[in-house]
N, C-alpha and C positions, 0 to 999 in steps of 0.2 A: 667486629660485631658478628660476622658470619661464623668465625671460629667458635665464639661463645655459644651460638645457636647450635652448631654441630656438636659441641661438647655436651650441651644440655640434652639434645636428642639421644646421643650415645649413652649418657648417664641414665636417662629415663628408660631406654631399651634394656639396659643391663639390670635395672631394678625390677622391671616387669618380668624379665626372664627369671630372676631370683625368686620373685613371688610365685611364678608358675612352678618352679622346681620345689619350693617349700610346699605349695598347695598339693602337688601330686604325691607327697610322701605318705599321707594317710592311706591312699589307695595302694601304693606299693607295699606298705606294711601289712595291709589287709590281705594282699596276695600271698605274702610270706606265711601269714597265719593259716590261710586256707590250705597250705602245703604241709601243715603240721608243726611249723616253728612257733615257739612260745613268744609272747610280747617281750619278756625280759631278755631272752636270748637275742632276738632281733635288735633290741636297743643296745645291748652290750656290744655286739659285733659291729653294729652301725657306728657307734661312737668310737670304738677301738680303731676301726679302719679309717674313719674320718680324722681322728687325732694324728695318726701316722702320716696321712696325706697333708694335714695342716702344718705339722712340724716340718716335714720335708720342704714344703713350699716356703714357709717362713724363714727357715735356715738358708735356703737357696737364694732367696731375694734379699734378706737383710743381714744374714750372718748371725753369729752367736751374740754379738753386742746388742743387736736390736731386740732379741728375745729374752734378755736377762731380766730377772725380777728380784726385788729385795725380799727379805724374810717377811716383812709386814705385808707387802703386796701379795705374796704367796698365800698368807693366811686369809686375806680377803677373797682371793680367787678360789681357794678351797671351799670356803663357806658358800659363796655364790654358785660355784659350779657343782661342787660335790654334794651340797644339801638342796639348795633351792632349784637349780636348773635340772638336776637329776630327778628331783621330786616332781617337777612339772612334766618331764618326759614320761615318768612311770604312770602318772595320773592319766595323761592324754592318750598314750598309746595302749593303755589297758582299757580305756573307756570305749574304744572302737570295737572291742570284743563283745560289748554288751548293747551298744546303741549304734544307729546308722552313722556313717562317716559324716554325712551332711549335718546332722544334729550336733555331733561332737565338735566339728570345726566351727560352727556358728556360735555355740556356747563359749568355746575357747576364745574366739575372736572378740568377745566382750571385754578383753583385757584393757584396751585403751579407755573404755568407759570406767572400769574399776579403778585404774590409775587416776583418772580425772576426779572420780568421786573421793578417793583417798586424799588427793591434794586439796580438795575443797573442805572436807570434813575435818581432817587431821592437821593439815598444814595451813588451814584457814585462808586458802586462796579465794579471791572474790569470784562469785559465780555471775556470769553474764547470761542474758536470756537464751542465747543460742546453746549454751552448755546445758541449761535446764531442759530445753527442748530435746537435745540429743539424749540426755539421760532418761527422760520420759519415753522417748521413742524406742530406745534400747530395751527398757523394761517391758513395754507392751509387746515388742517384737519377740522377746524371750518367752513371754507367757504364751504367745500364739504358737511358737515353735514347739514348746514342751507340752502344753496342755490343749493341743488341738483335739476336738471332739472325737476324732477317730484314732488318736494316738494310743499306742499300747507299748510304751517304751519302758525299759528296765530302769528302775529308780537308782540302783547302784551305779549303773553306767552314767546317768545324768550327774550324780554326785561326783564321780571321778572327773567328768568333763569340767564341772565347776571348780573342782580342786586344781585342775590344770590351769584354768583361768586365773584363779587366786594366786597360785604359786608363781606363774609367769609375771603377774602384776607385781608381786613382791620382788622378783628378779629385776624388773625394770626400775622399781622405786629405789632399791638398794644401789643399782648402778648410777642413778642420778642423784644420790644423796651424799652427805658428808662422809658416810661410812666408806665410800669408794673413792674419796678424794685422792688417795695415794696412787690410784690407777690412771689419773689424768695425764701423767707423763708417758704412759705406754701407748704404743700403736694399737688401734682398735682391733685389727686382725690378730695381733699377738694376745690381747685380752681374750678374744674368742677362742684361740688355740688353747690357752690355759684352762678356760672354763670348760671346754669340751673334754680336755684331758682329765680334769677333776671329776666331771660327770662320769667319764669312762670308769674310773676307779670304783665309784659308788655302784654303778650299774653292773659291773663285772662281779663285785662282791655280792650284790643282791641276787644275781642270776645263779651264782654258786650256792648261796645259802638256801635259796628256794628250790634248788634242784632243777632249775630251768635251763641249765647249760647243756646243749645238745649239739654234738658235732655231726652226727649222722642224719642230716636233713636232706631233702631232695634237691637236685640241681636247680629246680625252679625257685625253691626257697632261697638258696644261696644267691641266685641271680637277683632276686628281690632285695636281699640284704646288701649286696654290692651296689645295686642301683640307688638304694636309700642312702648309703654312705657317701657315694661319689656325687650323685646329682643333687640330692636333697639336703646334704650337710656340707660337704667340701666345696663343690662348685657353686652352690647357691650363696654361701658365705662370701666367696671370692667375688662373684658377680655383684652382690649387694654392696659390699664395702668399696668396690671400684666405682660402682654407680653413684654412691653417696658423694664421692669426691667431685664428681662432675655436676650433679644435680642438687646437692644439699640434702641434709637429713629430713627437713620438714616436707619437701616435695616427695622424697623417698617414702615417707610414712603414708602419704596419700596414695601413691602408686601401689604400695604394699596391700592396700585394701583388695586388690585382685586375688590375694591368696585364698580367702574363704570362698570366693566365687568359683575358683578352680576346683577346690575340694568338693563343694556342693555339686557342681556340674558333673564332675567325674563320678561322684557317688551315684548320681541319677543315671548317667549314661553307661558306665562300665559295671557298676555293682547292682544295677537295676533297683536302686532305692526309690521309694515312692514319696513324693512331697505333695501334700494336699494344697489347695489354693490358700487355705488359712496359714499353713506353715510357710509357703512361698512368700506370702505377705510379711510374715515375721522375719524371714531372711532379709528381705528388701529393707525393712525398718532398721534392722541391726546394722546392715552395711551403710545405710544413709547416716545413722547416728555416729558411726566410726569416722566416716568421711567428714562430717561436720566438725567433730572434735579435732581431727588432724588438720583440717583447714584453718580452724581457729588458732592452732599451734603455729601454723605457717605465718598467719597475720601477726601474731605476737612476736615471733622471731624477726619478722621484717621490720 
């Protein structure tokens, strides 16, 4: 019993650390932008470096046999990674060029609500009162965040953030649908490695096509890119998937709610972003709504 408790505590700690490293990435990326790096270049380099690290780790731990994928599996992974996940990344990390990190991260973190809404409207899942409460709370919270009386935010940036939320929701829906059934036999970290690699191909191509590829950036910008690749992509994935084994995916989803809290807090502390009381109330509402939905998921899985 004591060993199980230790495993759960260890798993929870790893998931919390992963959420922290995910959460700091928007601030790290913003630091690279301030040094003259373009969002597309930062994304392309971040995913390229992370892919190399993920492949190295996967091969070292599991060997070639564990990372093998069939032609059908590769097609699915290319669509999810090269189209949907790359699209989410472009939307999200371009949005913080136009709107505050705190606003972008909170809008993006509406994705559990979006997935829930899709499952109820399209897949005809039964809605329980707590789900309805969470959806209404998220809607009001979003309105307070975006349409605060003193807000003067860039509409294009807000559209990009909602685009990120929508595309990441599609990413999760596809992974959990019959479309991705063939991936069930693959290790979760291996799937992540392929998705990251597929996204790398798209992002590298996009950076080259848009003329955003720039090698001669400042050492500070390169440091930010390397930190983003190592801490917020490679290490965060390892911590998250190791933590899930110990604590379970449902509890991990609840603990991951820390991610937008970290992004908002660092945006205010490090980037000197200002949140009004109305916007702060909106942030709290959205985080509570996500917690409610994730806790309902835990109860259903139990």
